[in-house]
PDB file of N, H, CA, C and O in Angstrom:
ATOM      1  N   UNK A   1      -6.179   0.909 -12.289  1.00  0.00           N
ATOM      2  CA  UNK A   1      -6.670  -0.280 -11.638  1.00  0.00           C
ATOM      3  C   UNK A   1      -6.905   0.059 -10.170  1.00  0.00           C
ATOM      4  O   UNK A   1      -6.046   0.652  -9.518  1.00  0.00           O
ATOM      5  N   UNK A   2      -8.050  -0.312  -9.665  1.00  0.00           N
ATOM      6  H   UNK A   2      -8.748  -0.793 -10.195  1.00  0.00           H
ATOM      7  CA  UNK A   2      -8.404  -0.065  -8.280  1.00  0.00           C
ATOM      8  C   UNK A   2      -8.185  -1.354  -7.492  1.00  0.00           C
ATOM      9  O   UNK A   2      -8.674  -2.415  -7.879  1.00  0.00           O
ATOM     10  N   UNK A   3      -7.441  -1.259  -6.373  1.00  0.00           N
ATOM     11  H   UNK A   3      -7.043  -0.397  -6.058  1.00  0.00           H
ATOM     12  CA  UNK A   3      -7.191  -2.439  -5.549  1.00  0.00           C
ATOM     13  C   UNK A   3      -7.543  -2.138  -4.096  1.00  0.00           C
ATOM     14  O   UNK A   3      -7.571  -0.983  -3.670  1.00  0.00           O
ATOM     15  N   UNK A   4      -7.806  -3.195  -3.356  1.00  0.00           N
ATOM     16  H   UNK A   4      -7.782  -4.133  -3.702  1.00  0.00           H
ATOM     17  CA  UNK A   4      -8.084  -3.098  -1.932  1.00  0.00           C
ATOM     18  C   UNK A   4      -6.841  -3.569  -1.190  1.00  0.00           C
ATOM     19  O   UNK A   4      -6.294  -4.631  -1.488  1.00  0.00           O
ATOM     20  N   UNK A   5      -6.402  -2.775  -0.226  1.00  0.00           N
ATOM     21  H   UNK A   5      -6.847  -1.912   0.016  1.00  0.00           H
ATOM     22  CA  UNK A   5      -5.143  -3.054   0.456  1.00  0.00           C
ATOM     23  C   UNK A   5      -5.351  -3.059   1.961  1.00  0.00           C
ATOM     24  O   UNK A   5      -6.014  -2.181   2.514  1.00  0.00           O
ATOM     25  N   UNK A   6      -4.771  -4.066   2.618  1.00  0.00           N
ATOM     26  H   UNK A   6      -4.232  -4.779   2.169  1.00  0.00           H
ATOM     27  CA  UNK A   6      -4.693  -4.081   4.074  1.00  0.00           C
ATOM     28  C   UNK A   6      -3.233  -3.850   4.418  1.00  0.00           C
ATOM     29  O   UNK A   6      -2.358  -4.592   3.972  1.00  0.00           O
ATOM     30  N   UNK A   7      -2.974  -2.826   5.210  1.00  0.00           N
ATOM     31  H   UNK A   7      -3.685  -2.223   5.572  1.00  0.00           H
ATOM     32  CA  UNK A   7      -1.602  -2.465   5.567  1.00  0.00           C
ATOM     33  C   UNK A   7      -1.289  -2.974   6.965  1.00  0.00           C
ATOM     34  O   UNK A   7      -2.084  -2.812   7.891  1.00  0.00           O
ATOM     35  N   UNK A   8      -0.118  -3.593   7.107  1.00  0.00           N
ATOM     36  H   UNK A   8       0.528  -3.725   6.355  1.00  0.00           H
ATOM     37  CA  UNK A   8       0.364  -4.039   8.413  1.00  0.00           C
ATOM     38  C   UNK A   8       1.621  -3.243   8.747  1.00  0.00           C
ATOM     39  O   UNK A   8       2.709  -3.589   8.288  1.00  0.00           O
ATOM     40  N   UNK A   9       1.484  -2.176   9.542  1.00  0.00           N
ATOM     41  H   UNK A   9       0.599  -1.895   9.914  1.00  0.00           H
ATOM     42  CA  UNK A   9       2.655  -1.382   9.915  1.00  0.00           C
ATOM     43  C   UNK A   9       3.509  -2.102  10.957  1.00  0.00           C
ATOM     44  O   UNK A   9       3.066  -3.064  11.585  1.00  0.00           O
ATOM     45  N   UNK A  10       4.733  -1.621  11.129  1.00  0.00           N
ATOM     46  H   UNK A  10       5.093  -0.839  10.620  1.00  0.00           H
ATOM     47  CA  UNK A  10       5.689  -2.161  12.103  1.00  0.00           C
ATOM     48  C   UNK A  10       5.978  -3.644  11.881  1.00  0.00           C
ATOM     49  O   UNK A  10       6.183  -4.383  12.844  1.00  0.00           O
ATOM     50  N   UNK A  11       5.997  -4.081  10.638  1.00  0.00           N
ATOM     51  H   UNK A  11       5.830  -3.480   9.856  1.00  0.00           H
ATOM     52  CA  UNK A  11       6.325  -5.474  10.324  1.00  0.00           C
ATOM     53  C   UNK A  11       7.838  -5.649  10.328  1.00  0.00           C
ATOM     54  O   UNK A  11       8.589  -4.682  10.203  1.00  0.00           O
ATOM     55  N   UNK A  12       8.270  -6.893  10.473  1.00  0.00           N
ATOM     56  H   UNK A  12       7.659  -7.678  10.575  1.00  0.00           H
ATOM     57  CA  UNK A  12       9.712  -7.178  10.475  1.00  0.00           C
ATOM     58  C   UNK A  12      10.330  -6.923   9.110  1.00  0.00           C
ATOM     59  O   UNK A  12      11.463  -6.454   9.010  1.00  0.00           O
ATOM     60  N   UNK A  13       9.582  -7.233   8.060  1.00  0.00           N
ATOM     61  H   UNK A  13       8.661  -7.614   8.141  1.00  0.00           H
ATOM     62  CA  UNK A  13      10.092  -7.020   6.707  1.00  0.00           C
ATOM     63  C   UNK A  13       8.990  -6.446   5.831  1.00  0.00           C
ATOM     64  O   UNK A  13       7.807  -6.693   6.063  1.00  0.00           O
ATOM     65  N   UNK A  14       9.386  -5.686   4.832  1.00  0.00           N
ATOM     66  H   UNK A  14      10.348  -5.486   4.644  1.00  0.00           H
ATOM     67  CA  UNK A  14       8.423  -5.112   3.894  1.00  0.00           C
ATOM     68  C   UNK A  14       8.088  -6.145   2.828  1.00  0.00           C
ATOM     69  O   UNK A  14       8.980  -6.801   2.289  1.00  0.00           O
ATOM     70  N   UNK A  15       6.797  -6.291   2.523  1.00  0.00           N
ATOM     71  H   UNK A  15       6.072  -5.759   2.960  1.00  0.00           H
ATOM     72  CA  UNK A  15       6.374  -7.273   1.524  1.00  0.00           C
ATOM     73  C   UNK A  15       5.002  -6.915   0.987  1.00  0.00           C
ATOM     74  O   UNK A  15       4.203  -6.263   1.658  1.00  0.00           O
ATOM     75  N   UNK A  16       4.742  -7.358  -0.253  1.00  0.00           N
ATOM     76  H   UNK A  16       5.391  -7.888  -0.799  1.00  0.00           H
ATOM     77  CA  UNK A  16       3.429  -7.211  -0.881  1.00  0.00           C
ATOM     78  C   UNK A  16       2.941  -8.611  -1.210  1.00  0.00           C
ATOM     79  O   UNK A  16       3.608  -9.354  -1.929  1.00  0.00           O
ATOM     80  N   UNK A  17       1.765  -8.974  -0.677  1.00  0.00           N
ATOM     81  H   UNK A  17       1.223  -8.370  -0.093  1.00  0.00           H
ATOM     82  CA  UNK A  17       1.200 -10.302  -0.912  1.00  0.00           C
ATOM     83  C   UNK A  17      -0.197 -10.165  -1.499  1.00  0.00           C
ATOM     84  O   UNK A  17      -1.000  -9.362  -1.025  1.00  0.00           O
ATOM     85  N   UNK A  18      -0.483 -10.945  -2.524  1.00  0.00           N
ATOM     86  H   UNK A  18       0.170 -11.597  -2.909  1.00  0.00           H
ATOM     87  CA  UNK A  18      -1.822 -10.960  -3.109  1.00  0.00           C
ATOM     88  C   UNK A  18      -2.675 -11.916  -2.279  1.00  0.00           C
ATOM     89  O   UNK A  18      -2.296 -13.069  -2.074  1.00  0.00           O
ATOM     90  N   UNK A  19      -3.825 -11.439  -1.803  1.00  0.00           N
ATOM     91  H   UNK A  19      -4.133 -10.503  -1.971  1.00  0.00           H
ATOM     92  CA  UNK A  19      -4.690 -12.258  -0.961  1.00  0.00           C
ATOM     93  C   UNK A  19      -5.989 -12.638  -1.653  1.00  0.00           C
ATOM     94  O   UNK A  19      -6.759 -13.440  -1.124  1.00  0.00           O
ATOM     95  N   UNK A  20      -6.241 -12.075  -2.827  1.00  0.00           N
ATOM     96  H   UNK A  20      -5.615 -11.424  -3.256  1.00  0.00           H
ATOM     97  CA  UNK A  20      -7.459 -12.369  -3.575  1.00  0.00           C
ATOM     98  C   UNK A  20      -7.485 -11.517  -4.825  1.00  0.00           C
ATOM     99  O   UNK A  20      -6.538 -10.781  -5.103  1.00  0.00           O
ATOM    100  N   UNK A  21      -8.577 -11.616  -5.586  1.00  0.00           N
ATOM    101  H   UNK A  21      -9.347 -12.213  -5.360  1.00  0.00           H
ATOM    102  CA  UNK A  21      -8.665 -10.778  -6.787  1.00  0.00           C
ATOM    103  C   UNK A  21      -8.728  -9.293  -6.391  1.00  0.00           C
ATOM    104  O   UNK A  21      -9.633  -8.867  -5.673  1.00  0.00           O
ATOM    105  N   UNK A  22      -7.757  -8.526  -6.869  1.00  0.00           N
ATOM    106  H   UNK A  22      -7.022  -8.872  -7.452  1.00  0.00           H
ATOM    107  CA  UNK A  22      -7.648  -7.094  -6.555  1.00  0.00           C
ATOM    108  C   UNK A  22      -7.516  -6.811  -5.064  1.00  0.00           C
ATOM    109  O   UNK A  22      -7.856  -5.719  -4.609  1.00  0.00           O
ATOM    110  N   UNK A  23      -7.023  -7.787  -4.295  1.00  0.00           N
ATOM    111  H   UNK A  23      -6.747  -8.674  -4.664  1.00  0.00           H
ATOM    112  CA  UNK A  23      -6.817  -7.606  -2.861  1.00  0.00           C
ATOM    113  C   UNK A  23      -5.372  -7.940  -2.513  1.00  0.00           C
ATOM    114  O   UNK A  23      -4.836  -8.968  -2.928  1.00  0.00           O
ATOM    115  N   UNK A  24      -4.758  -7.053  -1.744  1.00  0.00           N
ATOM    116  H   UNK A  24      -5.194  -6.218  -1.407  1.00  0.00           H
ATOM    117  CA  UNK A  24      -3.361  -7.219  -1.373  1.00  0.00           C
ATOM    118  C   UNK A  24      -3.167  -6.911   0.099  1.00  0.00           C
ATOM    119  O   UNK A  24      -3.908  -6.125   0.690  1.00  0.00           O
ATOM    120  N   UNK A  25      -2.161  -7.542   0.678  1.00  0.00           N
ATOM    121  H   UNK A  25      -1.559  -8.180   0.198  1.00  0.00           H
ATOM    122  CA  UNK A  25      -1.710  -7.200   2.014  1.00  0.00           C
ATOM    123  C   UNK A  25      -0.299  -6.651   1.865  1.00  0.00           C
ATOM    124  O   UNK A  25       0.567  -7.289   1.267  1.00  0.00           O
ATOM    125  N   UNK A  26      -0.077  -5.467   2.412  1.00  0.00           N
ATOM    126  H   UNK A  26      -0.781  -4.948   2.899  1.00  0.00           H
ATOM    127  CA  UNK A  26       1.235  -4.831   2.316  1.00  0.00           C
ATOM    128  C   UNK A  26       1.795  -4.688   3.725  1.00  0.00           C
ATOM    129  O   UNK A  26       1.202  -4.032   4.581  1.00  0.00           O
ATOM    130  N   UNK A  27       2.943  -5.309   3.948  1.00  0.00           N
ATOM    131  H   UNK A  27       3.425  -5.842   3.252  1.00  0.00           H
ATOM    132  CA  UNK A  27       3.635  -5.193   5.229  1.00  0.00           C
ATOM    133  C   UNK A  27       4.700  -4.120   5.085  1.00  0.00           C
ATOM    134  O   UNK A  27       5.492  -4.134   4.142  1.00  0.00           O
ATOM    135  N   UNK A  28       4.711  -3.188   6.034  1.00  0.00           N
ATOM    136  H   UNK A  28       4.068  -3.176   6.800  1.00  0.00           H
ATOM    137  CA  UNK A  28       5.701  -2.110   6.014  1.00  0.00           C
ATOM    138  C   UNK A  28       6.376  -2.023   7.377  1.00  0.00           C
ATOM    139  O   UNK A  28       5.782  -2.367   8.399  1.00  0.00           O
ATOM    140  N   UNK A  29       7.606  -1.566   7.380  1.00  0.00           N
ATOM    141  H   UNK A  29       8.088  -1.287   6.549  1.00  0.00           H
ATOM    142  CA  UNK A  29       8.369  -1.444   8.623  1.00  0.00           C
ATOM    143  C   UNK A  29       8.015  -0.178   9.395  1.00  0.00           C
ATOM    144  O   UNK A  29       8.177  -0.130  10.614  1.00  0.00           O
ATOM    145  N   UNK A  30       7.542   0.830   8.707  1.00  0.00           N
ATOM    146  H   UNK A  30       7.410   0.791   7.716  1.00  0.00           H
ATOM    147  CA  UNK A  30       7.275   2.139   9.308  1.00  0.00           C
ATOM    148  C   UNK A  30       6.078   2.086  10.258  1.00  0.00           C
ATOM    149  O   UNK A  30       5.155   1.297  10.056  1.00  0.00           O
ATOM    150  N   UNK A  31       6.096   2.930  11.294  1.00  0.00           N
ATOM    151  H   UNK A  31       6.845   3.571  11.458  1.00  0.00           H
ATOM    152  CA  UNK A  31       4.938   3.032  12.187  1.00  0.00           C
ATOM    153  C   UNK A  31       3.838   3.858  11.524  1.00  0.00           C
ATOM    154  O   UNK A  31       4.109   4.640  10.614  1.00  0.00           O
ATOM    155  N   UNK A  32       2.598   3.683  11.981  1.00  0.00           N
ATOM    156  H   UNK A  32       2.378   3.047  12.721  1.00  0.00           H
ATOM    157  CA  UNK A  32       1.488   4.443  11.377  1.00  0.00           C
ATOM    158  C   UNK A  32       1.389   5.863  11.943  1.00  0.00           C
ATOM    159  O   UNK A  32       0.348   6.254  12.471  1.00  0.00           O
ATOM    160  N   UNK A  33       2.458   6.618  11.831  1.00  0.00           N
ATOM    161  H   UNK A  33       3.304   6.300  11.402  1.00  0.00           H
ATOM    162  CA  UNK A  33       2.480   7.990  12.342  1.00  0.00           C
ATOM    163  C   UNK A  33       2.982   8.926  11.255  1.00  0.00           C
ATOM    164  O   UNK A  33       3.916   8.606  10.520  1.00  0.00           O
ATOM    165  N   UNK A  34       2.347  10.087  11.167  1.00  0.00           N
ATOM    166  H   UNK A  34       1.588  10.347  11.764  1.00  0.00           H
ATOM    167  CA  UNK A  34       2.741  11.151  10.239  1.00  0.00           C
ATOM    168  C   UNK A  34       2.799  10.686   8.789  1.00  0.00           C
ATOM    169  O   UNK A  34       3.582  11.219   8.002  1.00  0.00           O
ATOM    170  N   UNK A  35       1.981   9.701   8.424  1.00  0.00           N
ATOM    171  H   UNK A  35       1.345   9.268   9.063  1.00  0.00           H
ATOM    172  CA  UNK A  35       1.902   9.234   7.044  1.00  0.00           C
ATOM    173  C   UNK A  35       3.073   8.384   6.589  1.00  0.00           C
ATOM    174  O   UNK A  35       3.197   8.093   5.399  1.00  0.00           O
ATOM    175  N   UNK A  36       3.940   7.977   7.520  1.00  0.00           N
ATOM    176  H   UNK A  36       3.840   8.214   8.487  1.00  0.00           H
ATOM    177  CA  UNK A  36       5.126   7.203   7.144  1.00  0.00           C
ATOM    178  C   UNK A  36       4.756   5.829   6.604  1.00  0.00           C
ATOM    179  O   UNK A  36       5.349   5.371   5.627  1.00  0.00           O
ATOM    180  N   UNK A  37       3.785   5.165   7.225  1.00  0.00           N
ATOM    181  H   UNK A  37       3.303   5.537   8.018  1.00  0.00           H
ATOM    182  CA  UNK A  37       3.366   3.842   6.745  1.00  0.00           C
ATOM    183  C   UNK A  37       2.693   3.961   5.378  1.00  0.00           C
ATOM    184  O   UNK A  37       2.895   3.110   4.512  1.00  0.00           O
ATOM    185  N   UNK A  38       1.899   5.007   5.180  1.00  0.00           N
ATOM    186  H   UNK A  38       1.735   5.699   5.884  1.00  0.00           H
ATOM    187  CA  UNK A  38       1.259   5.219   3.873  1.00  0.00           C
ATOM    188  C   UNK A  38       2.305   5.443   2.787  1.00  0.00           C
ATOM    189  O   UNK A  38       2.191   4.896   1.690  1.00  0.00           O
ATOM    190  N   UNK A  39       3.318   6.242   3.089  1.00  0.00           N
ATOM    191  H   UNK A  39       3.410   6.687   3.980  1.00  0.00           H
ATOM    192  CA  UNK A  39       4.360   6.522   2.099  1.00  0.00           C
ATOM    193  C   UNK A  39       5.129   5.253   1.752  1.00  0.00           C
ATOM    194  O   UNK A  39       5.435   5.006   0.586  1.00  0.00           O
ATOM    195  N   UNK A  40       5.438   4.452   2.762  1.00  0.00           N
ATOM    196  H   UNK A  40       5.189   4.653   3.710  1.00  0.00           H
ATOM    197  CA  UNK A  40       6.153   3.200   2.509  1.00  0.00           C
ATOM    198  C   UNK A  40       5.282   2.221   1.722  1.00  0.00           C
ATOM    199  O   UNK A  40       5.787   1.480   0.878  1.00  0.00           O
ATOM    200  N   UNK A  41       3.966   2.217   1.997  1.00  0.00           N
ATOM    201  H   UNK A  41       3.556   2.819   2.682  1.00  0.00           H
ATOM    202  CA  UNK A  41       3.048   1.361   1.244  1.00  0.00           C
ATOM    203  C   UNK A  41       3.016   1.777  -0.226  1.00  0.00           C
ATOM    204  O   UNK A  41       3.034   0.922  -1.112  1.00  0.00           O
ATOM    205  N   UNK A  42       2.969   3.082  -0.490  1.00  0.00           N
ATOM    206  H   UNK A  42       2.955   3.777   0.229  1.00  0.00           H
ATOM    207  CA  UNK A  42       2.965   3.581  -1.869  1.00  0.00           C
ATOM    208  C   UNK A  42       4.242   3.155  -2.586  1.00  0.00           C
ATOM    209  O   UNK A  42       4.194   2.721  -3.737  1.00  0.00           O
ATOM    210  N   UNK A  43       5.381   3.278  -1.911  1.00  0.00           N
ATOM    211  H   UNK A  43       5.420   3.631  -0.976  1.00  0.00           H
ATOM    212  CA  UNK A  43       6.655   2.874  -2.509  1.00  0.00           C
ATOM    213  C   UNK A  43       6.672   1.378  -2.816  1.00  0.00           C
ATOM    214  O   UNK A  43       7.145   0.968  -3.876  1.00  0.00           O
ATOM    215  N   UNK A  44       6.157   0.558  -1.887  1.00  0.00           N
ATOM    216  H   UNK A  44       5.773   0.892  -1.026  1.00  0.00           H
ATOM    217  CA  UNK A  44       6.141  -0.893  -2.083  1.00  0.00           C
ATOM    218  C   UNK A  44       5.227  -1.285  -3.242  1.00  0.00           C
ATOM    219  O   UNK A  44       5.584  -2.148  -4.044  1.00  0.00           O
ATOM    220  N   UNK A  45       4.052  -0.661  -3.337  1.00  0.00           N
ATOM    221  H   UNK A  45       3.762   0.040  -2.685  1.00  0.00           H
ATOM    222  CA  UNK A  45       3.130  -0.977  -4.429  1.00  0.00           C
ATOM    223  C   UNK A  45       3.683  -0.513  -5.777  1.00  0.00           C
ATOM    224  O   UNK A  45       3.527  -1.207  -6.782  1.00  0.00           O
ATOM    225  N   UNK A  46       4.322   0.647  -5.805  1.00  0.00           N
ATOM    226  H   UNK A  46       4.449   1.211  -4.989  1.00  0.00           H
ATOM    227  CA  UNK A  46       4.916   1.143  -7.050  1.00  0.00           C
ATOM    228  C   UNK A  46       5.996   0.184  -7.539  1.00  0.00           C
ATOM    229  O   UNK A  46       6.073  -0.107  -8.733  1.00  0.00           O
ATOM    230  N   UNK A  47       6.817  -0.301  -6.637  1.00  0.00           N
ATOM    231  H   UNK A  47       6.755  -0.064  -5.667  1.00  0.00           H
ATOM    232  CA  UNK A  47       7.862  -1.253  -7.000  1.00  0.00           C
ATOM    233  C   UNK A  47       7.255  -2.573  -7.464  1.00  0.00           C
ATOM    234  O   UNK A  47       7.715  -3.159  -8.443  1.00  0.00           O
ATOM    235  N   UNK A  48       6.222  -3.041  -6.762  1.00  0.00           N
ATOM    236  H   UNK A  48       5.848  -2.565  -5.966  1.00  0.00           H
ATOM    237  CA  UNK A  48       5.567  -4.312  -7.100  1.00  0.00           C
ATOM    238  C   UNK A  48       4.934  -4.273  -8.491  1.00  0.00           C
ATOM    239  O   UNK A  48       5.049  -5.231  -9.255  1.00  0.00           O
ATOM    240  N   UNK A  49       4.265  -3.165  -8.817  1.00  0.00           N
ATOM    241  H   UNK A  49       4.171  -2.387  -8.196  1.00  0.00           H
ATOM    242  CA  UNK A  49       3.569  -3.053 -10.100  1.00  0.00           C
ATOM    243  C   UNK A  49       4.432  -2.431 -11.200  1.00  0.00           C
ATOM    244  O   UNK A  49       3.996  -2.348 -12.349  1.00  0.00           O
ATOM    245  N   UNK A  50       5.631  -2.000 -10.868  1.00  0.00           N
ATOM    246  H   UNK A  50       5.985  -2.068  -9.935  1.00  0.00           H
ATOM    247  CA  UNK A  50       6.533  -1.438 -11.871  1.00  0.00           C
ATOM    248  C   UNK A  50       6.098  -0.091 -12.409  1.00  0.00           C
ATOM    249  O   UNK A  50       6.251   0.185 -13.598  1.00  0.00           O
ATOM    250  N   UNK A  51       5.558   0.750 -11.540  1.00  0.00           N
ATOM    251  H   UNK A  51       5.434   0.525 -10.573  1.00  0.00           H
ATOM    252  CA  UNK A  51       5.142   2.100 -11.931  1.00  0.00           C
ATOM    253  C   UNK A  51       5.831   3.107 -11.011  1.00  0.00           C
ATOM    254  O   UNK A  51       6.420   2.728  -9.999  1.00  0.00           O
ATOM    255  N   UNK A  52       5.757   4.377 -11.364  1.00  0.00           N
ATOM    256  H   UNK A  52       5.278   4.685 -12.186  1.00  0.00           H
ATOM    257  CA  UNK A  52       6.341   5.401 -10.500  1.00  0.00           C
ATOM    258  C   UNK A  52       5.411   5.663  -9.315  1.00  0.00           C
ATOM    259  O   UNK A  52       4.214   5.382  -9.374  1.00  0.00           O
ATOM    260  N   UNK A  53       5.984   6.205  -8.237  1.00  0.00           N
ATOM    261  H   UNK A  53       6.956   6.433  -8.189  1.00  0.00           H
ATOM    262  CA  UNK A  53       5.202   6.473  -7.028  1.00  0.00           C
ATOM    263  C   UNK A  53       4.064   7.452  -7.293  1.00  0.00           C
ATOM    264  O   UNK A  53       3.031   7.397  -6.626  1.00  0.00           O
ATOM    265  N   UNK A  54       4.247   8.345  -8.258  1.00  0.00           N
ATOM    266  H   UNK A  54       5.087   8.390  -8.799  1.00  0.00           H
ATOM    267  CA  UNK A  54       3.215   9.340  -8.549  1.00  0.00           C
ATOM    268  C   UNK A  54       1.970   8.712  -9.180  1.00  0.00           C
ATOM    269  O   UNK A  54       0.921   9.354  -9.233  1.00  0.00           O
ATOM    270  N   UNK A  55       2.066   7.491  -9.649  1.00  0.00           N
ATOM    271  H   UNK A  55       2.918   6.969  -9.606  1.00  0.00           H
ATOM    272  CA  UNK A  55       0.924   6.804 -10.261  1.00  0.00           C
ATOM    273  C   UNK A  55       0.118   5.986  -9.248  1.00  0.00           C
ATOM    274  O   UNK A  55      -0.872   5.351  -9.611  1.00  0.00           O
ATOM    275  N   UNK A  56       0.535   5.999  -7.990  1.00  0.00           N
ATOM    276  H   UNK A  56       1.340   6.514  -7.695  1.00  0.00           H
ATOM    277  CA  UNK A  56      -0.163   5.266  -6.930  1.00  0.00           C
ATOM    278  C   UNK A  56      -0.806   6.290  -6.001  1.00  0.00           C
ATOM    279  O   UNK A  56      -0.111   7.109  -5.400  1.00  0.00           O
ATOM    280  N   UNK A  57      -2.140   6.246  -5.882  1.00  0.00           N
ATOM    281  H   UNK A  57      -2.705   5.581  -6.370  1.00  0.00           H
ATOM    282  CA  UNK A  57      -2.848   7.191  -5.021  1.00  0.00           C
ATOM    283  C   UNK A  57      -3.818   6.457  -4.115  1.00  0.00           C
ATOM    284  O   UNK A  57      -4.431   5.465  -4.510  1.00  0.00           O
ATOM    285  N   UNK A  58      -3.948   6.958  -2.892  1.00  0.00           N
ATOM    286  H   UNK A  58      -3.450   7.764  -2.571  1.00  0.00           H
ATOM    287  CA  UNK A  58      -4.895   6.395  -1.933  1.00  0.00           C
ATOM    288  C   UNK A  58      -6.236   7.086  -2.144  1.00  0.00           C
ATOM    289  O   UNK A  58      -6.343   8.304  -1.997  1.00  0.00           O
ATOM    290  N   UNK A  59      -7.264   6.303  -2.492  1.00  0.00           N
ATOM    291  H   UNK A  59      -7.177   5.314  -2.612  1.00  0.00           H
ATOM    292  CA  UNK A  59      -8.594   6.867  -2.727  1.00  0.00           C
ATOM    293  C   UNK A  59      -9.378   6.997  -1.429  1.00  0.00           C
ATOM    294  O   UNK A  59     -10.077   7.990  -1.225  1.00  0.00           O
ATOM    295  N   UNK A  60      -9.269   6.003  -0.549  1.00  0.00           N
ATOM    296  H   UNK A  60      -8.702   5.197  -0.715  1.00  0.00           H
ATOM    297  CA  UNK A  60      -9.942   6.082   0.747  1.00  0.00           C
ATOM    298  C   UNK A  60      -9.172   5.261   1.765  1.00  0.00           C
ATOM    299  O   UNK A  60      -8.417   4.355   1.414  1.00  0.00           O
ATOM    300  N   UNK A  61      -9.377   5.597   3.040  1.00  0.00           N
ATOM    301  H   UNK A  61      -9.990   6.333   3.326  1.00  0.00           H
ATOM    302  CA  UNK A  61      -8.715   4.875   4.116  1.00  0.00           C
ATOM    303  C   UNK A  61      -7.382   5.471   4.512  1.00  0.00           C
ATOM    304  O   UNK A  61      -6.486   4.751   4.951  1.00  0.00           O
ATOM    305  N   UNK A  62      -7.240   6.775   4.363  1.00  0.00           N
ATOM    306  H   UNK A  62      -7.968   7.360   4.006  1.00  0.00           H
ATOM    307  CA  UNK A  62      -5.966   7.430   4.644  1.00  0.00           C
ATOM    308  C   UNK A  62      -5.492   7.184   6.081  1.00  0.00           C
ATOM    309  O   UNK A  62      -4.291   7.072   6.325  1.00  0.00           O
ATOM    310  N   UNK A  63      -6.423   7.101   7.025  1.00  0.00           N
ATOM    311  H   UNK A  63      -7.399   7.192   6.827  1.00  0.00           H
ATOM    312  CA  UNK A  63      -6.049   6.883   8.427  1.00  0.00           C
ATOM    313  C   UNK A  63      -6.518   5.527   8.931  1.00  0.00           C
ATOM    314  O   UNK A  63      -6.736   5.348  10.129  1.00  0.00           O
ATOM    315  N   UNK A  64      -6.671   4.579   8.028  1.00  0.00           N
ATOM    316  H   UNK A  64      -6.493   4.725   7.055  1.00  0.00           H
ATOM    317  CA  UNK A  64      -7.116   3.230   8.367  1.00  0.00           C
ATOM    318  C   UNK A  64      -6.130   2.231   7.789  1.00  0.00           C
ATOM    319  O   UNK A  64      -5.351   2.560   6.894  1.00  0.00           O
ATOM    320  N   UNK A  65      -6.166   0.999   8.311  1.00  0.00           N
ATOM    321  H   UNK A  65      -6.799   0.732   9.038  1.00  0.00           H
ATOM    322  CA  UNK A  65      -5.294  -0.021   7.716  1.00  0.00           C
ATOM    323  C   UNK A  65      -5.961  -0.681   6.511  1.00  0.00           C
ATOM    324  O   UNK A  65      -5.301  -1.422   5.783  1.00  0.00           O
ATOM    325  N   UNK A  66      -7.245  -0.433   6.281  1.00  0.00           N
ATOM    326  H   UNK A  66      -7.782   0.170   6.872  1.00  0.00           H
ATOM    327  CA  UNK A  66      -7.961  -0.910   5.100  1.00  0.00           C
ATOM    328  C   UNK A  66      -8.060   0.256   4.119  1.00  0.00           C
ATOM    329  O   UNK A  66      -8.644   1.291   4.442  1.00  0.00           O
ATOM    330  N   UNK A  67      -7.496   0.095   2.930  1.00  0.00           N
ATOM    331  H   UNK A  67      -7.022  -0.745   2.667  1.00  0.00           H
ATOM    332  CA  UNK A  67      -7.449   1.196   1.978  1.00  0.00           C
ATOM    333  C   UNK A  67      -7.930   0.771   0.597  1.00  0.00           C
ATOM    334  O   UNK A  67      -7.873  -0.404   0.236  1.00  0.00           O
ATOM    335  N   UNK A  68      -8.398   1.740  -0.155  1.00  0.00           N
ATOM    336  H   UNK A  68      -8.444   2.695   0.139  1.00  0.00           H
ATOM    337  CA  UNK A  68      -8.665   1.553  -1.578  1.00  0.00           C
ATOM    338  C   UNK A  68      -7.630   2.410  -2.294  1.00  0.00           C
ATOM    339  O   UNK A  68      -7.530   3.614  -2.060  1.00  0.00           O
ATOM    340  N   UNK A  69      -6.859   1.766  -3.173  1.00  0.00           N
ATOM    341  H   UNK A  69      -6.939   0.788  -3.363  1.00  0.00           H
ATOM    342  CA  UNK A  69      -5.741   2.425  -3.841  1.00  0.00           C
ATOM    343  C   UNK A  69      -5.937   2.337  -5.347  1.00  0.00           C
ATOM    344  O   UNK A  69      -6.353   1.302  -5.869  1.00  0.00           O
ATOM    345  N   UNK A  70      -5.637   3.425  -6.038  1.00  0.00           N
ATOM    346  H   UNK A  70      -5.299   4.265  -5.614  1.00  0.00           H
ATOM    347  CA  UNK A  70      -5.688   3.440  -7.498  1.00  0.00           C
ATOM    348  C   UNK A  70      -4.264   3.405  -8.039  1.00  0.00           C
ATOM    349  O   UNK A  70      -3.398   4.157  -7.592  1.00  0.00           O
ATOM    350  N   UNK A  71      -4.036   2.518  -9.010  1.00  0.00           N
ATOM    351  H   UNK A  71      -4.740   1.907  -9.373  1.00  0.00           H
ATOM    352  CA  UNK A  71      -2.741   2.428  -9.674  1.00  0.00           C
ATOM    353  C   UNK A  71      -2.964   2.700 -11.153  1.00  0.00           C
ATOM    354  O   UNK A  71      -3.633   1.928 -11.840  1.00  0.00           O
ATOM    355  N   UNK A  72      -2.402   3.800 -11.639  1.00  0.00           N
ATOM    356  H   UNK A  72      -1.859   4.428 -11.080  1.00  0.00           H
ATOM    357  CA  UNK A  72      -2.540   4.165 -13.050  1.00  0.00           C
ATOM    358  C   UNK A  72      -1.563   3.355 -13.883  1.00  0.00           C
ATOM    359  O   UNK A  72      -0.402   3.187 -13.510  1.00  0.00           O
ATOM    360  N   UNK A  73      -2.042   2.856 -15.014  1.00  0.00           N
ATOM    361  H   UNK A  73      -2.986   2.992 -15.317  1.00  0.00           H
ATOM    362  CA  UNK A  73      -1.174   2.075 -15.910  1.00  0.00           C
ATOM    363  C   UNK A  73      -0.334   2.967 -16.778  1.00  0.00           C
ATOM    364  O   UNK A  73       0.452   2.477 -17.589  1.00  0.00           O
TER     365      UNK A  73
END
């Protein structure tokens, strides 16, 4: 499943919110440095969808807060 994600780094709490069809906002506590926010986003999405972290991959937007993410079923 391909989803569109907006990441909000340095948030007070980590959360995954659905904002539309196949659109999510992921709040992470980590700063956007050295891939820490991306890693925390992957962990949050894996937990939200009930899959392992290895099944969540960033297709585009690696250095942007707007990302396209693939989640394998």
